[in-house]
VMD Tcl script that draws the C-alpha trace (Angstrom):
set ca {
  {-0.09 0.08 -0.07}
  {1.22 3.51 -0.87}
  {0.95 7.23 0.41}
  {-1.92 8.70 -0.32}
  {-1.75 11.94 -2.61}
  {-4.28 14.45 -4.14}
  {-3.55 14.21 -8.03}
  {-6.34 11.73 -8.65}
  {-7.86 11.66 -5.21}
  {-7.00 8.11 -5.37}
  {-4.40 5.81 -3.88}
  {-1.51 4.77 -5.65}
  {0.36 1.66 -5.07}
  {3.56 1.15 -6.27}
  {6.44 -1.59 -6.30}
  {10.09 -1.56 -5.92}
  {12.40 -1.04 -3.15}
  {11.94 2.53 -2.43}
  {10.05 4.57 0.49}
  {7.21 2.39 1.81}
  {7.65 0.22 -1.91}
  {6.01 2.99 -3.43}
  {6.97 6.35 -5.56}
  {5.39 9.62 -4.15}
  {3.32 11.55 -6.15}
  {4.53 15.00 -5.87}
  {1.32 17.05 -7.01}
  {-0.03 17.95 -3.63}
  {-2.32 16.13 -0.99}
  {-5.69 14.69 -1.28}
  {-8.70 16.20 -0.46}
  {-10.83 15.29 2.46}
  {-14.55 14.79 2.26}
  {-14.88 17.91 3.91}
  {-12.71 19.97 1.67}
  {-9.06 20.92 1.11}
  {-6.95 20.35 4.40}
  {-6.12 23.29 6.41}
  {-3.14 25.14 6.33}
  {-1.70 23.64 9.46}
  {-2.49 19.89 8.55}
  {-0.79 20.27 4.77}
  {2.51 21.69 6.33}
  {2.55 18.81 8.51}
  {1.58 16.47 6.01}
  {4.54 17.42 3.76}
  {6.97 17.31 6.34}
  {5.63 13.58 6.93}
  {5.76 12.65 3.31}
  {9.36 14.07 3.26}
  {10.19 11.99 6.21}
  {8.71 8.74 4.74}
  {10.87 9.40 1.47}
  {13.71 9.10 3.79}
  {12.40 6.12 5.60}
  {12.28 8.24 8.83}
  {9.37 6.33 10.42}
  {9.26 7.92 13.90}
  {9.50 11.21 12.39}
  {7.06 10.68 9.83}
  {4.64 9.46 12.86}
  {5.03 12.67 14.56}
  {4.14 14.99 11.62}
  {1.33 12.73 10.42}
  {-0.03 12.87 14.18}
  {0.27 16.54 14.02}
  {-1.60 16.50 10.96}
  {-4.25 14.38 12.26}
  {-4.54 16.92 15.25}
  {-5.40 19.69 12.67}
  {-7.59 17.52 10.44}
  {-8.81 14.67 12.58}
  {-11.53 13.38 10.16}
  {-9.31 13.55 7.05}
  {-9.11 9.93 5.56}
  {-5.78 10.40 3.84}
  {-4.18 12.03 7.03}
  {-5.38 8.78 8.97}
  {-4.39 6.46 6.45}
  {-0.67 7.89 5.94}
  {-0.49 7.90 9.92}
  {-1.53 4.07 9.82}
  {0.91 3.30 6.96}
  {3.80 4.73 8.81}
  {3.02 3.06 11.94}
  {2.57 -0.19 10.04}
  {6.24 0.39 8.27}
  {8.08 1.58 11.48}
  {7.49 -1.91 12.93}
  {6.57 -2.83 16.55}
  {3.44 -0.52 16.27}
  {0.82 -3.05 14.94}
  {-1.96 -2.42 17.40}
  {-1.72 1.38 16.66}
  {-1.72 0.52 12.91}
  {-4.62 -1.63 13.18}
  {-6.59 1.18 15.16}
  {-5.80 3.85 12.61}
  {-6.70 1.40 9.62}
  {-9.99 0.92 11.22}
  {-10.22 4.57 11.75}
  {-9.37 5.26 8.09}
  {-12.27 2.56 6.84}
  {-14.82 4.48 9.40}
  {-13.85 7.76 7.84}
  {-14.08 6.67 4.07}
  {-16.09 3.39 3.99}
  {-16.15 3.51 0.22}
  {-12.50 4.09 -0.37}
  {-10.98 2.01 -3.40}
  {-8.48 0.30 -1.32}
  {-10.75 -0.77 1.30}
  {-10.51 -4.53 0.81}
  {-6.39 -4.01 0.65}
  {-6.67 -2.26 4.03}
  {-9.07 -5.07 5.71}
  {-6.74 -7.51 4.37}
  {-3.70 -5.53 6.00}
  {-5.51 -5.30 9.13}
  {-5.96 -9.25 9.40}
  {-2.38 -9.67 8.78}
  {-1.42 -7.34 11.39}
  {-3.68 -8.92 13.96}
  {-2.34 -12.54 13.23}
  {1.19 -10.84 13.28}
  {0.30 -9.17 16.73}
  {-1.10 -12.13 18.53}
  {1.85 -14.34 17.14}
  {4.18 -11.94 18.72}
  {2.43 -11.70 22.03}
  {1.93 -15.57 22.03}
  {5.61 -15.98 21.60}
  {6.33 -13.25 24.46}
  {4.04 -15.03 26.62}
  {5.85 -18.25 26.14}
  {9.42 -16.70 26.70}
  {7.99 -15.35 29.88}
  {6.59 -18.67 30.86}
  {10.15 -20.19 30.16}
  {11.80 -17.56 32.34}
  {9.51 -17.90 35.10}
  {10.10 -21.71 35.28}
  {13.79 -20.73 35.60}
  {13.11 -18.73 38.72}
  {14.45 -20.43 41.97}
  {12.00 -21.55 44.24}
  {10.85 -19.15 46.96}
  {11.49 -16.17 44.83}
  {9.57 -13.29 46.30}
  {9.19 -10.59 43.67}
  {8.39 -11.49 41.30}
  {6.72 -14.54 42.42}
  {5.92 -17.36 39.91}
  {2.44 -17.14 40.71}
  {2.24 -13.50 40.06}
  {3.87 -14.11 36.52}
  {1.66 -16.86 35.49}
  {-1.45 -14.67 36.97}
  {-0.49 -12.00 34.38}
  {0.35 -14.59 31.71}
  {-3.35 -16.12 32.04}
  {-4.79 -12.56 31.88}
  {-2.58 -11.88 28.64}
  {-3.57 -14.98 27.28}
  {-7.55 -14.58 28.27}
  {-7.22 -11.07 26.12}
  {-6.13 -13.00 23.07}
  {-8.94 -15.67 23.39}
  {-6.53 -18.46 24.23}
  {-8.67 -19.86 27.01}
  {-7.31 -23.16 27.22}
  {-3.64 -21.96 27.70}
  {-4.88 -19.18 30.12}
  {-6.46 -22.19 32.19}
  {-3.12 -23.93 32.59}
  {-1.34 -20.60 33.43}
  {-4.10 -20.33 36.09}
  {-3.62 -23.56 37.59}
  {-0.12 -22.68 38.47}
  {-1.18 -19.52 39.94}
  {-1.69 -20.45 43.94}
  {-3.02 -17.44 45.60}
  {-4.73 -16.20 42.13}
  {-5.99 -19.30 40.62}
  {-9.70 -18.88 41.37}
  {-9.91 -15.22 40.62}
  {-8.27 -16.18 37.23}
  {-10.82 -19.05 36.85}
  {-13.68 -16.55 37.23}
  {-12.15 -14.24 34.93}
  {-11.83 -16.72 32.26}
  {-15.30 -17.83 32.81}
  {-16.72 -14.53 32.48}
  {-14.63 -14.03 29.08}
  {-15.73 -17.33 27.75}
  {-19.31 -16.36 28.35}
  {-19.23 -13.04 26.66}
  {-17.38 -14.83 23.76}
  {-20.37 -17.32 23.89}
  {-18.04 -19.99 24.45}
  {-20.70 -21.77 26.68}
  {-19.56 -25.39 27.09}
  {-15.69 -23.91 27.53}
  {-17.45 -21.54 30.36}
  {-18.91 -24.35 32.13}
  {-15.86 -26.34 31.93}
  {-13.91 -23.67 33.39}
  {-16.53 -23.26 36.26}
  {-16.18 -26.73 37.05}
  {-12.81 -25.85 38.24}
  {-14.26 -23.61 41.01}
  {-15.66 -25.34 44.13}
  {-17.67 -22.68 45.33}
  {-20.89 -24.20 44.68}
  {-23.07 -21.73 46.07}
  {-21.12 -19.02 43.95}
  {-21.32 -21.14 40.79}
  {-25.18 -21.02 41.04}
  {-25.28 -17.34 40.09}
  {-22.67 -17.82 37.64}
  {-24.71 -20.46 36.04}
  {-27.31 -17.87 35.60}
  {-25.03 -15.92 33.09}
  {-24.35 -19.10 30.94}
  {-28.25 -19.87 30.83}
  {-28.94 -16.26 29.91}
  {-26.37 -16.76 26.84}
  {-28.26 -20.13 25.96}
  {-31.41 -18.66 25.84}
  {-30.42 -15.66 23.70}
  {-28.81 -18.33 21.21}
  {-32.08 -20.33 21.59}
  {-30.11 -23.31 22.99}
  {-33.64 -24.29 24.96}
  {-32.71 -27.88 25.48}
  {-29.31 -27.27 26.92}
  {-30.79 -24.36 28.91}
  {-33.30 -26.76 30.60}
  {-30.54 -29.19 31.57}
  {-28.78 -26.26 33.15}
  {-31.65 -25.33 35.07}
  {-32.30 -29.08 36.27}
  {-28.13 -28.69 37.47}
  {-29.24 -25.21 39.24}
  {-32.10 -26.89 41.10}
  {-29.88 -29.74 42.31}
  {-27.58 -26.86 43.86}
  {-30.56 -24.68 45.07}
  {-31.76 -27.86 47.08}
  {-28.48 -28.06 48.84}
  {-28.42 -24.43 50.07}
  {-28.60 -23.94 53.86}
  {-29.65 -20.25 53.90}
  {-33.42 -20.28 53.19}
  {-33.30 -16.70 51.70}
  {-30.87 -17.55 49.37}
  {-32.33 -21.04 48.50}
  {-35.81 -19.18 48.02}
  {-34.02 -16.73 45.66}
  {-32.34 -19.57 43.72}
  {-35.54 -21.43 43.01}
  {-37.07 -18.55 41.77}
  {-34.31 -18.23 39.13}
  {-34.72 -21.75 38.36}
  {-38.40 -21.16 37.69}
  {-37.83 -18.08 35.43}
  {-34.77 -20.16 33.73}
  {-37.48 -23.15 32.91}
  {-40.06 -20.32 31.64}
  {-37.38 -18.92 29.40}
  {-36.49 -22.41 28.20}
  {-40.35 -22.95 27.46}
  {-40.91 -25.38 30.06}
  {-43.89 -23.80 32.11}
  {-44.70 -27.45 33.60}
  {-41.46 -27.71 34.91}
  {-41.59 -24.31 36.51}
  {-44.75 -25.30 38.23}
  {-43.11 -28.68 39.43}
  {-40.49 -26.06 41.24}
  {-42.85 -24.03 42.54}
  {-43.98 -26.01 45.54}
  {-40.06 -25.55 46.77}
  {-40.71 -21.58 46.69}
  {-41.70 -20.10 50.27}
  {-45.54 -19.48 50.00}
  {-44.81 -15.82 50.09}
  {-42.74 -15.70 47.08}
  {-45.28 -17.96 45.06}
  {-47.84 -15.52 43.81}
  {-45.55 -13.25 41.71}
  {-43.77 -16.61 40.41}
  {-47.31 -17.83 39.25}
  {-47.87 -14.62 37.50}
  {-44.90 -15.19 35.39}
  {-45.68 -18.69 35.01}
  {-49.23 -17.80 33.82}
  {-47.74 -15.21 31.13}
  {-45.53 -18.05 29.67}
  {-48.42 -20.67 29.27}
  {-50.31 -17.97 27.69}
  {-47.63 -17.26 25.05}
  {-47.84 -21.20 23.89}
  {-51.84 -20.96 23.79}
  {-52.39 -23.07 27.05}
  {-55.42 -20.90 28.29}
  {-56.70 -23.04 30.76}
  {-53.34 -23.59 32.38}
  {-52.71 -19.84 32.09}
  {-56.16 -19.23 33.95}
  {-55.25 -21.66 36.59}
  {-51.70 -20.23 37.45}
  {-53.30 -16.67 37.07}
  {-55.69 -17.46 39.86}
  {-52.75 -17.86 42.11}
  {-51.07 -14.59 41.22}
  {-51.56 -11.35 43.38}
  {-54.85 -9.52 42.67}
  {-53.15 -6.62 40.30}
  {-51.23 -9.16 38.31}
  {-54.21 -11.46 38.12}
  {-56.45 -8.97 36.41}
  {-54.29 -7.99 33.95}
  {-53.17 -11.58 32.89}
  {-56.87 -12.39 32.81}
  {-57.62 -9.44 30.78}
  {-54.69 -10.79 28.03}
  {-56.30 -14.29 28.25}
  {-59.78 -12.79 27.48}
  {-58.40 -11.15 24.41}
  {-56.92 -14.41 23.49}
  {-60.25 -16.07 23.94}
  {-62.12 -13.32 22.15}
  {-59.84 -13.72 19.00}
  {-60.56 -17.48 19.17}
  {-64.07 -16.83 19.14}
  {-64.65 -18.36 22.67}
  {-67.45 -15.89 24.12}
  {-68.27 -18.13 26.92}
  {-64.80 -18.32 28.09}
  {-64.32 -14.57 27.65}
  {-67.36 -14.15 29.99}
  {-65.99 -16.62 32.49}
  {-62.49 -15.08 32.37}
  {-63.99 -11.54 32.92}
  {-65.96 -12.93 35.90}
  {-62.79 -14.05 37.43}
  {-61.38 -10.56 36.75}
  {-64.26 -8.71 38.71}
  {-63.82 -11.37 41.57}
  {-60.26 -10.31 41.67}
  {-61.15 -6.80 41.95}
  {-63.04 -7.42 44.96}
  {-59.89 -8.37 46.81}
  {-57.78 -5.02 46.07}
  {-57.82 -2.96 49.22}
  {-57.07 0.39 47.77}
  {-60.23 2.02 46.43}
  {-58.48 4.06 43.73}
  {-56.63 0.81 42.72}
  {-59.96 -1.08 42.63}
  {-61.63 1.73 40.26}
  {-58.92 1.52 37.84}
  {-59.16 -2.02 37.69}
  {-62.83 -1.71 37.00}
  {-61.91 0.75 34.38}
  {-59.68 -1.68 32.56}
  {-62.32 -4.60 32.75}
  {-64.87 -1.97 31.19}
  {-62.61 -1.95 28.02}
  {-62.83 -5.67 28.00}
  {-62.07 -7.61 24.47}
  {-65.13 -8.11 22.21}
}
mol new
graphics top color blue
foreach p $ca { graphics top sphere $p radius 0.5 }
foreach p [lrange $ca 0 end-1] q [lrange $ca 1 end] { graphics top cylinder $p $q radius 0.2 }
display resetview
């Protein structure tokens, strides 16, 4: 790839052993999308191009950076700075960021495909370089005498695990974490979270199995389960919910246990298993059941199980019950079940009688008056 110059408002790519492997077009500088570069940017650009001719990359970077300060959105300035960083060596991450900024500034650039290809090459090179560096540090760490206080072998492997995790090398990160005595569990939790974020859910569960904090793992399972539901892995989510139920059963703290069971119920509902959710309900404290029944009723309604929805709604709090019953009545009305609508609205009126606050009761009656059909 070559320096961006104005003559044809395009990029010129040249072969040979000259600067950047290119010849520089001498007729000026490219126009930015917003017009001619401001004078300060033009002067800095000229100096940057002069430094590039001499292959003085640090100096070219300095002047192209000055040009970018004066014209931060000009594609040609961003590209020349990216290219100088690329050619300077050891600045792959900066070059990648700048190439991406260039493509964002000029999405329709003629050389977009070439720039994207160069980004991929630089990313691979950066990953390879970092991996080699990590391996060298590991080798040096292995040679440290036992009992070295600073840097300790454990702290070095902790750092290595974090670096490998950042590169997505989760298996390698786990191996490094297994050596870090004082940081081991902290690293495992970080690796687990990174795997969930990357939707490596089976890997996340594998990492979690290394942690022996059973109750803590329960709530970590929730993040895996949510990711499974987002990716429509419903059967796998059901299996995980069953595992969560087993953990909940072993909890000693009653408040934590109640919260855990509620999480299992919502997990089963999300996985499309309202019957399984109802089965767990018996384990939930009586005081917490009404709200859970409201959720179950809504899920049953979504599946078209209107009789099941009515049965569950009857156990929900009055305010929730009325709203859900009205939704059920709408579904019955659409299906032409006029007698069902009448019965359901009758249940709504019964629920209104249980509302203690008069204003809430009147509001509920107003909602019922706007009944379907």
